[in-house]
Backbone as ProteinMPNN parsed JSONL, in Angstrom:
{"seq_chain_A": "MLLLLCFNMDIQMHYAPLLLKQKKAGVDLVAAYAKYVKEYFVGTFCVSVETYNQKHLKNTAVNEGSSDWLWWFQVCTEVAYFQVAPSNDTVRSSKIDTEYHLDLCKNVFGEGIYPEVDVTNIYYGGTNIADSKIIFTNGSQDPWRHASKQTSSPGMPSYIITCHNCGHGIDMRECPQSVSSIEGNAQSCNIPDAVNKVRQKMIEHINLWLSECKGS", "coords_chain_A": {"N_chain_A": [[87.771, 90.567, 126.854], [90.29, 90.067, 127.298], [91.347, 89.681, 124.697], [91.051, 92.468, 123.703], [93.09, 93.457, 125.197], [95.457, 92.401, 124.331], [95.677, 91.674, 121.54], [97.316, 91.343, 118.316], [100.414, 93.01, 117.43], [100.943, 94.188, 114.997], [98.45, 94.609, 113.715], [97.334, 96.291, 115.683], [99.024, 98.652, 115.33], [98.1, 99.549, 112.778], [95.715, 100.239, 113.306], [95.785, 102.325, 115.217], [96.001, 105.024, 114.289], [93.246, 105.5, 113.268], [92.035, 105.277, 115.526], [92.84, 107.486, 117.168], [91.691, 109.569, 115.558], [89.201, 108.99, 116.228], [89.121, 109.847, 119.117], [89.839, 112.52, 119.098], [87.207, 113.066, 117.914], [85.582, 112.809, 119.804], [84.496, 110.298, 120.327], [83.261, 107.308, 122.121], [85.927, 105.582, 123.274], [86.387, 102.756, 124.224], [84.031, 101.855, 123.421], [84.289, 101.988, 120.736], [86.807, 100.642, 119.959], [86.019, 98.011, 120.777], [84.167, 97.533, 118.885], [85.488, 97.383, 116.707], [87.153, 95.283, 117.058], [85.421, 93.298, 116.962], [84.07, 93.639, 114.51], [86.095, 94.064, 112.472], [88.857, 92.763, 113.19], [87.884, 90.074, 113.877], [85.755, 89.804, 112.281], [86.404, 90.488, 109.568], [89.397, 90.088, 109.471], [89.44, 87.654, 110.311], [90.374, 86.283, 112.696], [91.054, 83.995, 115.209], [89.928, 84.606, 118.546], [90.638, 82.671, 120.313], [93.347, 82.46, 120.852], [94.442, 83.757, 122.965], [92.945, 82.837, 125.194], [93.435, 81.376, 128.073], [92.229, 79.155, 129.077], [91.218, 77.846, 126.942], [93.877, 77.228, 125.939], [94.908, 75.477, 127.568], [93.656, 73.113, 126.932], [94.542, 70.076, 125.639], [93.638, 68.35, 123.618], [93.69, 67.084, 120.59], [92.802, 69.198, 117.645], [91.238, 71.767, 115.779], [92.542, 73.918, 116.818], [94.574, 73.341, 117.967], [97.187, 74.509, 117.228], [97.563, 76.812, 118.47], [98.006, 75.997, 121.192], [100.5, 74.586, 120.624], [102.173, 76.687, 119.807], [102.289, 78.487, 121.888], [103.578, 77.041, 123.645], [105.988, 76.796, 122.55], [106.921, 79.384, 122.65], [106.815, 79.672, 125.438], [108.805, 77.979, 126.48], [111.196, 78.33, 124.87], [111.74, 80.447, 122.949], [110.351, 82.879, 124.054], [110.479, 86.177, 123.524], [108.435, 88.086, 124.185], [105.74, 90.19, 123.503], [105.249, 92.858, 124.708], [103.737, 95.872, 126.252], [104.509, 98.756, 125.304], [106.248, 101.624, 127.087], [104.577, 104.082, 127.258], [102.214, 105.825, 125.188], [100.619, 104.067, 123.753], [98.253, 101.663, 122.348], [97.862, 99.252, 123.461], [97.46, 97.351, 126.475], [99.057, 98.613, 129.45], [99.292, 96.459, 131.291], [99.978, 94.229, 129.955], [102.672, 92.895, 130.394], [105.99, 91.841, 130.947], [105.632, 90.062, 133.252], [103.119, 89.352, 132.874], [103.113, 87.599, 130.775], [104.778, 85.633, 131.659], [103.307, 84.746, 133.989], [101.29, 83.677, 132.426], [102.338, 81.443, 131.041], [103.098, 79.825, 133.177], [100.501, 79.382, 134.178], [99.17, 78.067, 132.12], [101.0, 75.771, 131.321], [102.225, 75.123, 133.796], [104.33, 74.812, 136.926], [107.612, 75.628, 136.65], [107.843, 75.938, 134.204], [109.691, 77.883, 131.823], [110.891, 80.364, 129.622], [114.023, 79.477, 127.907], [115.88, 81.004, 126.623], [118.594, 81.561, 126.07], [119.689, 79.045, 125.947], [118.589, 78.055, 123.695], [119.435, 79.804, 121.751], [122.141, 79.143, 121.749], [122.135, 76.362, 121.032], [120.744, 76.395, 118.265], [122.412, 78.485, 117.306], [121.701, 81.101, 117.217], [122.01, 84.38, 115.639], [124.07, 83.078, 114.086], [123.744, 80.958, 112.411], [124.218, 77.584, 111.951], [124.17, 76.812, 109.105], [123.185, 76.802, 105.508], [121.958, 78.232, 102.527], [119.496, 79.568, 103.123], [116.793, 81.905, 103.135], [115.974, 84.963, 104.548], [113.385, 86.928, 105.033], [111.82, 89.913, 105.774], [108.937, 92.048, 106.825], [109.198, 95.512, 107.183], [107.457, 96.593, 108.972], [106.741, 94.764, 110.649], [106.824, 93.589, 113.776], [107.991, 91.239, 114.53], [110.422, 91.148, 113.159], [112.487, 91.871, 114.474], [113.466, 89.69, 116.058], [114.417, 88.156, 114.075], [117.147, 87.104, 111.494], [118.547, 89.874, 110.346], [120.71, 90.663, 108.829], [122.593, 90.0, 105.937], [124.608, 87.216, 105.276], [127.213, 84.673, 104.114], [125.534, 82.441, 101.941], [123.155, 82.987, 103.364], [120.986, 85.032, 102.447], [119.491, 88.048, 103.584], [116.501, 90.316, 103.813], [114.957, 93.35, 104.201], [111.823, 94.221, 103.629], [110.368, 97.287, 102.778], [107.685, 99.298, 103.024], [104.407, 100.965, 102.771], [102.276, 99.522, 105.194], [103.638, 96.948, 105.257], [103.556, 94.433, 106.913], [103.47, 91.501, 109.12], [104.599, 88.61, 107.413], [104.723, 89.537, 104.733], [105.941, 88.977, 102.353], [104.978, 86.575, 101.513], [101.956, 86.903, 101.891], [98.803, 88.086, 100.885], [98.129, 91.208, 98.788], [99.06, 94.357, 100.458], [97.295, 96.353, 100.307], [94.776, 95.231, 100.322], [91.467, 94.304, 101.208], [91.552, 93.423, 103.749], [93.011, 94.849, 105.071], [93.773, 97.575, 107.112], [91.97, 100.624, 106.099], [92.38, 99.447, 103.418], [92.003, 98.75, 99.766], [90.538, 96.843, 98.073], [90.11, 97.116, 95.106], [92.31, 98.567, 94.266], [94.5, 96.816, 94.388], [97.596, 96.784, 94.312], [100.579, 95.104, 94.243], [103.376, 96.529, 96.058], [106.361, 97.811, 94.844], [108.562, 97.177, 96.197], [107.968, 94.591, 97.437], [107.725, 93.002, 95.3], [110.396, 93.149, 94.266], [111.897, 91.835, 96.217], [110.682, 89.354, 96.127], [111.643, 88.508, 93.549], [114.323, 88.394, 93.936], [114.172, 86.389, 95.833], [113.574, 84.317, 94.204], [115.714, 84.187, 92.249], [117.789, 83.353, 94.004], [116.968, 80.8, 94.754], [116.827, 79.481, 92.315], [119.512, 79.558, 91.626], [120.688, 77.947, 93.661], [119.306, 75.54, 93.292], [120.353, 74.851, 90.561], [122.949, 74.483, 91.464], [122.772, 72.104, 92.743], [122.038, 70.333, 90.676], [124.166, 70.243, 89.375], [125.98, 69.015, 90.543]], "CA_chain_A": [[88.64, 91.769, 127.165], [91.962, 89.78, 126.899], [91.641, 90.304, 123.215], [91.476, 93.769, 123.637], [94.491, 93.811, 125.919], [96.639, 91.568, 123.832], [95.91, 91.249, 120.065], [98.489, 91.26, 117.421], [100.782, 94.568, 117.468], [100.879, 94.574, 113.753], [97.297, 95.173, 113.596], [97.046, 97.704, 116.515], [99.827, 99.85, 114.627], [97.312, 100.176, 111.715], [94.351, 100.827, 113.751], [96.26, 103.474, 116.125], [95.76, 106.585, 113.718], [91.884, 105.716, 113.468], [91.608, 105.419, 117.051], [93.463, 108.768, 117.252], [90.8, 110.491, 114.987], [87.871, 108.983, 116.932], [89.524, 110.145, 120.224], [89.421, 113.749, 118.721], [85.975, 113.386, 117.676], [84.754, 112.551, 121.121], [83.974, 109.099, 120.293], [83.882, 106.404, 123.148], [87.193, 104.876, 122.784], [86.377, 101.602, 124.505], [83.128, 101.004, 122.529], [85.051, 102.097, 119.214], [87.832, 99.474, 120.097], [85.21, 96.774, 120.78], [83.418, 97.429, 117.64], [86.729, 97.341, 115.77], [87.542, 93.966, 117.284], [84.325, 92.415, 116.541], [83.795, 93.868, 112.986], [87.333, 93.891, 111.758], [89.518, 91.603, 113.54], [87.349, 88.885, 113.873], [84.621, 89.393, 111.175], [86.995, 90.511, 108.335], [90.539, 89.549, 109.525], [89.121, 86.165, 110.698], [91.464, 85.709, 113.633], [90.513, 83.381, 116.484], [90.168, 85.018, 119.854], [91.046, 81.793, 121.489], [94.813, 82.302, 121.099], [94.984, 84.434, 124.231], [92.031, 82.314, 126.115], [94.125, 80.546, 128.724], [91.33, 77.989, 129.229], [91.576, 77.042, 125.659], [95.225, 76.741, 125.775], [95.16, 74.178, 128.545], [93.135, 72.001, 126.398], [95.531, 69.468, 124.888], [92.86, 67.752, 122.619], [93.891, 67.557, 119.047], [91.812, 69.748, 116.976], [91.732, 72.932, 114.783], [92.861, 75.047, 117.625], [96.017, 72.846, 118.701], [98.456, 75.344, 116.933], [97.772, 77.806, 119.558], [98.883, 75.365, 122.301], [102.025, 74.473, 120.218], [103.043, 78.145, 119.517], [102.721, 79.192, 123.187], [104.531, 76.04, 124.323], [107.297, 77.126, 122.058], [107.193, 80.942, 123.263], [107.143, 79.713, 127.165], [109.835, 77.167, 126.759], [112.334, 78.477, 124.033], [111.945, 81.714, 122.218], [109.972, 84.253, 124.627], [110.047, 87.472, 122.731], [107.064, 88.501, 124.727], [105.219, 91.372, 122.765], [104.898, 93.562, 126.068], [103.307, 97.071, 125.846], [105.435, 100.057, 125.453], [105.795, 102.222, 128.549], [103.755, 104.934, 126.959], [101.866, 106.201, 123.788], [100.206, 102.822, 123.013], [96.96, 101.237, 122.493], [98.229, 98.004, 124.213], [97.471, 97.724, 127.953], [100.317, 98.364, 130.3], [99.01, 95.244, 132.062], [100.682, 93.134, 129.242], [104.09, 92.961, 130.762], [106.687, 90.472, 131.076], [105.166, 89.362, 134.143], [101.787, 88.848, 132.513], [103.478, 86.419, 129.89], [105.602, 84.458, 132.67], [102.164, 83.897, 134.569], [100.455, 82.841, 131.356], [103.237, 80.38, 130.83], [102.794, 79.014, 134.486], [99.156, 79.007, 134.312], [99.019, 77.021, 131.136], [102.069, 74.829, 131.354], [102.495, 74.475, 135.053], [105.398, 75.483, 137.523], [109.012, 75.345, 136.301], [108.144, 76.672, 132.779], [110.25, 79.252, 131.565], [111.701, 80.334, 128.089], [115.161, 79.034, 128.102], [116.359, 81.538, 125.46], [120.088, 81.296, 125.908], [119.734, 77.582, 125.553], [117.886, 78.138, 122.272], [120.494, 80.493, 120.845], [123.452, 78.122, 121.761], [121.485, 75.2, 120.042], [120.596, 76.727, 116.786], [123.408, 79.278, 116.671], [121.349, 82.651, 117.092], [121.989, 84.805, 114.324], [125.248, 82.57, 113.572], [123.076, 79.604, 112.155], [125.311, 76.748, 111.268], [123.501, 76.087, 107.757], [123.344, 77.694, 104.407], [121.013, 78.029, 101.435], [118.318, 79.986, 103.886], [116.521, 83.107, 102.896], [115.138, 85.544, 105.706], [112.535, 88.126, 104.441], [110.991, 90.486, 107.136], [108.298, 93.524, 106.4], [109.571, 96.686, 107.866], [106.582, 96.907, 110.04], [106.753, 93.511, 111.546], [107.5, 93.553, 115.116], [108.887, 90.009, 114.769], [111.833, 91.096, 112.415], [113.784, 92.022, 115.407], [113.894, 88.486, 116.411], [115.08, 87.427, 112.886], [118.241, 87.506, 111.071], [118.428, 91.167, 109.484], [121.894, 90.975, 108.255], [123.153, 88.831, 105.051], [125.835, 86.519, 105.307], [127.266, 83.912, 102.998], [124.599, 81.562, 101.892], [121.889, 83.217, 104.049], [120.673, 86.571, 102.263], [118.433, 88.692, 104.397], [116.017, 91.319, 103.104], [113.816, 94.003, 104.865], [110.931, 94.788, 102.746], [109.937, 98.574, 103.22], [106.624, 99.811, 102.23], [103.273, 100.893, 103.742], [101.498, 98.066, 105.563], [104.51, 95.96, 105.135], [103.702, 93.818, 108.355], [103.987, 90.098, 109.2], [104.392, 87.683, 106.194], [104.338, 90.435, 103.744], [106.509, 88.374, 101.454], [104.075, 85.623, 101.074], [100.674, 87.048, 101.862], [98.04, 89.122, 99.946], [98.55, 92.602, 98.797], [98.901, 95.201, 101.577], [96.001, 97.315, 100.053], [93.519, 94.296, 100.247], [90.277, 94.583, 102.18], [91.796, 92.773, 105.055], [93.986, 95.883, 105.771], [92.998, 99.108, 107.48], [91.907, 101.476, 104.866], [92.671, 98.71, 102.215], [90.956, 98.961, 98.926], [90.748, 95.656, 97.02], [90.228, 97.504, 93.847], [93.614, 99.162, 94.093], [95.316, 96.003, 95.132], [98.85, 96.68, 93.554], [101.614, 94.685, 95.288], [104.286, 97.344, 95.912], [107.611, 97.409, 93.805], [109.328, 96.54, 97.124], [107.613, 93.331, 97.716], [107.939, 92.153, 94.079], [111.88, 93.067, 94.114], [112.357, 90.723, 97.261], [110.298, 88.134, 95.512], [112.549, 88.19, 92.498], [115.542, 88.04, 94.574], [114.168, 84.831, 96.202], [113.669, 83.261, 92.962], [117.143, 84.219, 91.951], [118.661, 82.544, 95.014], [116.585, 79.356, 94.862], [117.316, 78.88, 90.956], [121.034, 79.255, 91.762], [120.853, 76.844, 94.528], [118.929, 74.299, 92.607], [121.407, 74.744, 89.533], [124.069, 74.003, 91.984], [122.519, 70.811, 93.014], [122.041, 69.7, 89.525], [125.649, 70.257, 88.693], [126.809, 68.256, 91.751]], "C_chain_A": [[89.967, 91.258, 127.288], [92.323, 90.115, 125.497], [92.001, 91.748, 123.052], [92.698, 94.444, 124.293], [95.642, 93.204, 125.033], [96.672, 91.337, 122.327], [97.109, 91.662, 119.398], [98.879, 92.841, 117.358], [100.69, 95.088, 116.002], [99.784, 95.214, 113.325], [96.875, 96.283, 114.601], [97.85, 98.782, 115.977], [99.087, 100.473, 113.526], [96.189, 100.657, 112.162], [94.507, 102.494, 114.541], [95.753, 104.715, 115.443], [94.159, 106.847, 113.582], [91.317, 106.037, 114.832], [91.779, 106.814, 117.536], [92.144, 109.85, 116.856], [89.463, 110.472, 115.837], [88.099, 109.682, 118.313], [89.183, 111.954, 120.084], [88.088, 114.116, 118.527], [85.012, 113.235, 118.868], [83.923, 111.399, 121.192], [84.349, 108.197, 121.623], [84.707, 105.425, 122.758], [86.874, 103.239, 122.983], [85.032, 100.809, 123.597], [83.564, 101.01, 120.931], [86.045, 100.928, 119.121], [87.126, 98.261, 120.035], [84.653, 96.484, 119.556], [84.468, 97.071, 116.413], [87.112, 95.916, 115.823], [86.712, 93.19, 116.747], [84.173, 92.47, 115.132], [84.977, 93.556, 112.033], [88.312, 92.64, 112.184], [88.994, 90.324, 113.49], [86.527, 88.633, 112.734], [85.62, 89.626, 109.87], [88.463, 89.838, 108.351], [90.508, 88.029, 109.846], [90.112, 85.582, 111.61], [90.766, 85.241, 114.739], [90.926, 84.211, 117.782], [90.636, 84.191, 120.958], [92.373, 81.805, 121.759], [95.212, 82.988, 122.456], [93.923, 84.031, 125.331], [92.829, 81.166, 126.884], [93.545, 79.236, 129.17], [91.276, 77.037, 128.047], [92.93, 76.672, 125.447], [95.523, 75.638, 126.543], [94.582, 73.035, 127.919], [94.114, 71.32, 125.243], [95.148, 68.356, 123.846], [93.453, 68.114, 121.307], [92.813, 67.969, 118.329], [92.472, 70.91, 116.188], [92.425, 74.086, 115.444], [94.135, 74.735, 118.294], [97.03, 73.57, 118.205], [98.536, 76.264, 117.945], [98.442, 77.343, 120.724], [100.339, 75.19, 121.969], [102.759, 75.65, 120.14], [103.288, 78.656, 120.897], [103.534, 78.303, 123.95], [106.068, 76.645, 124.017], [107.765, 78.504, 122.714], [107.618, 80.56, 124.86], [108.38, 78.951, 127.305], [111.182, 77.431, 125.922], [112.329, 79.877, 123.443], [111.449, 83.225, 122.992], [109.633, 85.301, 123.756], [108.55, 87.875, 122.939], [106.718, 89.93, 123.954], [104.542, 92.182, 123.98], [104.48, 95.1, 125.48], [104.208, 97.937, 126.241], [105.088, 100.82, 126.535], [104.952, 103.302, 128.345], [103.313, 105.099, 125.506], [101.345, 104.733, 123.226], [98.894, 102.541, 123.565], [96.866, 99.921, 123.225], [98.043, 98.443, 125.957], [98.556, 97.382, 128.596], [100.407, 97.178, 131.133], [99.919, 94.015, 131.274], [101.936, 93.397, 129.294], [104.724, 91.72, 130.54], [106.164, 89.639, 132.102], [103.626, 88.789, 133.758], [101.853, 87.61, 131.633], [103.933, 85.152, 130.837], [104.159, 83.92, 133.432], [101.298, 83.136, 133.65], [101.094, 81.586, 131.203], [102.925, 79.286, 131.849], [101.708, 78.494, 134.545], [98.671, 77.799, 133.418], [99.724, 75.812, 131.237], [102.478, 74.068, 132.758], [103.909, 75.165, 135.489], [106.687, 74.905, 136.729], [109.069, 75.561, 134.837], [108.714, 77.856, 132.614], [111.195, 79.09, 130.281], [113.368, 80.409, 128.42], [116.065, 79.665, 126.757], [117.878, 81.508, 125.066], [120.393, 79.838, 125.345], [119.457, 77.229, 123.961], [119.076, 78.626, 121.23], [121.792, 79.56, 120.692], [123.01, 76.844, 120.853], [121.619, 75.457, 118.7], [121.541, 77.81, 116.476], [122.926, 80.951, 116.754], [121.464, 83.022, 115.937], [123.278, 84.179, 113.466], [124.802, 81.069, 113.238], [124.198, 78.838, 111.355], [124.677, 75.831, 110.162], [123.664, 77.009, 106.603], [122.048, 77.493, 103.58], [119.456, 78.512, 102.261], [117.948, 81.462, 103.492], [115.678, 83.776, 103.961], [114.663, 86.986, 104.962], [111.736, 88.6, 105.686], [110.268, 91.773, 106.509], [108.781, 94.528, 107.423], [108.721, 97.028, 109.049], [106.193, 95.943, 110.998], [107.432, 93.46, 112.732], [108.389, 92.372, 115.417], [110.284, 89.953, 113.91], [112.746, 91.261, 113.365], [114.13, 90.877, 116.036], [114.411, 87.749, 115.202], [116.542, 88.042, 112.772], [118.037, 88.712, 110.152], [119.564, 91.296, 108.767], [122.37, 89.866, 107.389], [124.395, 88.339, 105.636], [125.819, 85.31, 104.276], [126.205, 82.759, 103.058], [123.363, 81.829, 102.616], [121.635, 84.762, 103.84], [119.447, 86.78, 103.096], [117.881, 89.892, 103.936], [114.754, 91.875, 104.106], [112.931, 94.718, 103.907], [110.229, 96.03, 103.302], [108.867, 99.164, 102.358], [105.297, 100.109, 103.233], [102.734, 99.675, 104.023], [102.433, 97.022, 105.154], [104.663, 95.308, 106.756], [104.224, 92.125, 108.138], [103.571, 89.311, 107.995], [104.172, 88.387, 104.903], [104.86, 89.677, 102.375], [105.76, 87.115, 100.766], [102.476, 85.937, 100.898], [99.976, 88.023, 100.76], [98.824, 90.581, 99.829], [98.146, 93.404, 100.038], [97.829, 96.156, 101.539], [94.605, 96.414, 100.127], [92.496, 94.706, 101.272], [90.375, 94.301, 103.446], [92.861, 93.815, 105.776], [93.155, 97.022, 106.071], [93.23, 99.995, 106.306], [92.434, 100.706, 103.38], [91.552, 98.917, 101.171], [91.492, 97.863, 97.875], [90.762, 95.978, 95.506], [91.356, 98.043, 93.364], [94.594, 98.237, 94.558], [96.721, 95.777, 94.436], [99.913, 96.329, 94.525], [102.701, 95.6, 95.039], [105.783, 96.765, 95.334], [108.585, 96.77, 95.122], [109.202, 95.198, 97.353], [108.154, 92.536, 96.376], [109.544, 92.265, 93.972], [112.241, 92.039, 95.108], [112.133, 89.624, 96.487], [111.124, 87.517, 94.407], [113.79, 87.648, 92.884], [115.347, 86.596, 95.338], [114.292, 83.899, 95.299], [114.856, 83.168, 92.329], [118.018, 83.17, 92.775], [118.232, 81.055, 94.839], [117.032, 78.91, 93.338], [118.749, 78.676, 90.968], [121.215, 77.926, 92.5], [120.416, 75.488, 93.826], [119.853, 73.968, 91.41], [122.721, 74.047, 90.141], [123.882, 72.469, 92.305], [122.547, 69.837, 91.84], [123.236, 69.462, 88.822], [126.465, 69.283, 89.578], [126.659, 66.806, 91.496]], "O_chain_A": [[90.854, 92.106, 127.392], [93.354, 90.694, 125.156], [92.978, 92.177, 122.439], [93.178, 95.554, 124.064], [96.774, 93.672, 125.161], [97.681, 90.813, 121.856], [97.908, 92.368, 120.013], [98.053, 93.75, 117.268], [100.399, 96.263, 115.78], [99.882, 96.239, 112.65], [96.063, 97.136, 114.241], [97.394, 99.914, 116.139], [99.258, 101.656, 113.236], [95.594, 101.502, 111.492], [93.738, 103.455, 114.495], [95.039, 105.455, 116.119], [93.685, 107.976, 113.709], [90.417, 106.816, 115.145], [90.922, 107.306, 118.27], [91.701, 110.713, 117.613], [88.78, 111.455, 116.122], [87.053, 110.189, 118.719], [88.418, 112.544, 120.847], [87.686, 115.235, 118.845], [83.816, 113.526, 118.823], [82.895, 111.331, 121.865], [85.459, 108.27, 122.15], [84.36, 104.506, 122.016], [87.07, 102.479, 122.035], [84.991, 99.638, 123.22], [83.212, 100.172, 120.1], [86.017, 100.265, 118.084], [87.553, 97.401, 119.263], [84.617, 95.33, 119.13], [84.143, 96.541, 115.351], [87.385, 95.322, 114.779], [87.148, 92.311, 116.003], [84.138, 91.412, 114.504], [84.851, 92.908, 110.994], [88.436, 91.653, 111.46], [89.707, 89.432, 113.031], [86.485, 87.527, 112.194], [85.519, 88.709, 109.054], [88.784, 89.113, 107.409], [91.476, 87.295, 109.643], [90.652, 84.505, 111.354], [89.913, 85.955, 115.265], [92.107, 84.453, 118.031], [90.95, 84.559, 122.09], [92.755, 81.251, 122.79], [96.3, 82.726, 122.968], [93.893, 84.723, 126.349], [92.879, 80.057, 126.353], [94.26, 78.324, 129.586], [91.283, 75.807, 128.096], [93.121, 75.71, 124.703], [96.395, 74.853, 126.172], [94.96, 71.932, 128.313], [94.403, 71.875, 124.183], [95.964, 67.61, 123.306], [93.679, 69.277, 120.972], [91.831, 67.228, 118.293], [93.668, 71.088, 115.958], [92.836, 75.062, 114.818], [94.738, 75.527, 119.018], [98.073, 73.298, 118.8], [99.667, 76.547, 118.339], [99.307, 78.017, 121.282], [101.254, 75.512, 122.727], [103.962, 75.634, 120.399], [104.355, 79.216, 121.147], [104.185, 78.757, 124.891], [106.982, 76.886, 124.805], [108.875, 78.642, 123.229], [108.59, 81.074, 125.414], [109.079, 79.244, 128.274], [112.199, 76.814, 126.241], [113.412, 80.411, 123.684], [111.901, 84.338, 122.726], [108.512, 85.327, 123.247], [107.686, 87.962, 122.066], [107.638, 90.746, 123.889], [103.325, 92.105, 124.151], [104.869, 95.458, 124.368], [104.688, 97.942, 127.375], [103.946, 100.834, 126.994], [104.417, 103.632, 129.403], [103.982, 104.554, 124.628], [101.807, 104.371, 122.144], [98.42, 102.88, 124.649], [95.753, 99.536, 123.582], [98.376, 99.491, 126.51], [99.085, 96.272, 128.53], [101.476, 96.869, 131.659], [100.439, 93.07, 131.869], [102.46, 94.066, 128.404], [104.188, 90.723, 130.057], [106.219, 88.428, 131.889], [103.106, 87.858, 134.373], [100.983, 86.739, 131.632], [103.527, 83.993, 130.75], [103.941, 82.709, 133.442], [100.67, 82.132, 133.989], [100.371, 80.59, 131.233], [102.584, 78.138, 131.561], [101.594, 77.316, 134.884], [98.001, 76.837, 133.793], [99.07, 74.769, 131.242], [102.888, 72.916, 132.898], [104.552, 75.889, 134.729], [106.675, 73.773, 136.245], [110.125, 75.418, 134.222], [108.297, 78.851, 133.209], [111.942, 78.165, 129.964], [113.859, 81.307, 129.105], [116.776, 78.968, 126.033], [118.277, 81.441, 123.904], [121.203, 79.582, 124.455], [119.988, 76.37, 123.258], [119.504, 78.038, 120.236], [122.335, 79.323, 119.614], [123.761, 76.481, 119.948], [122.449, 74.886, 117.993], [121.535, 78.146, 115.291], [123.666, 81.873, 116.412], [121.123, 82.258, 115.034], [123.546, 84.632, 112.353], [125.399, 80.103, 113.714], [124.882, 79.269, 110.427], [124.613, 74.602, 110.167], [124.324, 78.03, 106.795], [121.185, 76.685, 103.924], [118.419, 77.889, 102.029], [118.882, 82.263, 103.539], [114.656, 83.18, 104.3], [115.383, 87.86, 104.48], [111.13, 87.852, 106.453], [110.91, 92.502, 105.753], [108.689, 94.19, 108.603], [109.171, 97.66, 110.005], [105.477, 96.167, 111.974], [108.651, 93.285, 112.715], [109.287, 92.368, 116.259], [111.074, 89.009, 113.931], [113.872, 90.807, 113.157], [115.186, 90.944, 116.664], [114.865, 86.626, 115.421], [117.063, 88.941, 113.432], [117.328, 88.528, 109.162], [119.483, 92.174, 107.908], [122.582, 88.785, 107.938], [125.106, 89.002, 106.391], [124.801, 84.944, 103.688], [126.011, 82.171, 104.122], [122.478, 80.977, 102.549], [121.919, 85.618, 104.677], [118.569, 85.939, 103.29], [118.732, 90.707, 103.583], [113.875, 91.188, 104.627], [113.31, 95.779, 103.411], [109.5, 95.861, 104.279], [109.055, 99.484, 101.185], [105.19, 99.548, 104.324], [102.705, 98.788, 103.169], [101.877, 96.065, 104.617], [105.552, 95.568, 107.567], [105.032, 91.663, 107.333], [102.411, 89.31, 107.584], [103.476, 87.862, 104.034], [104.178, 89.799, 101.357], [105.979, 86.765, 99.606], [101.796, 85.408, 100.018], [100.623, 88.619, 99.899], [99.773, 90.987, 100.5], [97.075, 93.197, 100.607], [97.445, 96.735, 102.555], [93.497, 96.932, 99.99], [92.828, 95.485, 102.166], [89.577, 94.721, 104.284], [93.417, 93.59, 106.851], [92.128, 97.376, 105.492], [94.278, 100.136, 105.676], [92.817, 101.356, 102.406], [90.398, 99.195, 101.498], [92.463, 97.921, 97.121], [91.34, 95.23, 94.717], [91.535, 98.069, 92.147], [95.57, 98.713, 95.137], [96.988, 94.653, 94.012], [100.177, 97.052, 95.486], [103.113, 95.619, 93.879], [106.197, 95.606, 95.383], [109.33, 95.828, 94.849], [110.232, 94.537, 97.484], [108.914, 91.571, 96.455], [110.023, 91.24, 93.488], [113.071, 91.246, 94.663], [113.065, 88.911, 96.116], [111.305, 86.304, 94.292], [114.308, 86.663, 92.357], [116.271, 85.787, 95.419], [114.933, 82.855, 95.426], [115.136, 82.087, 91.812], [118.776, 82.337, 92.278], [119.087, 80.171, 94.787], [117.654, 77.85, 93.281], [119.23, 77.707, 90.38], [121.804, 76.963, 92.009], [121.137, 74.49, 93.83], [120.13, 72.778, 91.258], [123.417, 73.245, 89.519], [124.811, 71.682, 92.121], [122.998, 68.698, 91.96], [123.373, 68.68, 87.881], [127.561, 68.852, 89.221], [127.183, 65.989, 92.252]]}, "name": "protein", "num_of_chains": 1, "seq": "MLLLLCFNMDIQMHYAPLLLKQKKAGVDLVAAYAKYVKEYFVGTFCVSVETYNQKHLKNTAVNEGSSDWLWWFQVCTEVAYFQVAPSNDTVRSSKIDTEYHLDLCKNVFGEGIYPEVDVTNIYYGGTNIADSKIIFTNGSQDPWRHASKQTSSPGMPSYIITCHNCGHGIDMRECPQSVSSIEGNAQSCNIPDAVNKVRQKMIEHINLWLSECKGS"}
């Protein structure tokens, strides 16, 4: 049930139109949602349901699921950016609010654990990062882009890739129209021009920076 409440916002956004069609057709929405999670989210998209299992997160043994513990520790101590449910018109449960996430952090990592976001921003500089030669790329439909640097500055170009299904990691992952995307068609898996243009920009930046290193 936790998975039904919590799973990735990017995937929910793609599924919402289909859920709306099923509602109009009089289909049992809980059954339809459970079927979707089992067959698509787990079966096709191959995402582990353990990410939201607090018993699993308490296991500190080193194994293939250790990254879940590490990620949540970073969320609970440094970055927060809890993906809470919108106040209305959402398939995400209203129970997934800030309090839910703070309780998760306390339950998994103990009393006194709290995301010190201000400390993190001061230490790393927030959007005023004290570094250079970094490329920031974000999909237009990725909710995480709002926690990224979205404005270019000297030595740190930033690009928002705008296209249909331009979600999380679109600059690196497979074609948005692949079989692992809602209504995706592997036979017509053409990478959008918006993705290719940003990839070309990335190549140009990296080539320039490498040439500067060779010349020094």
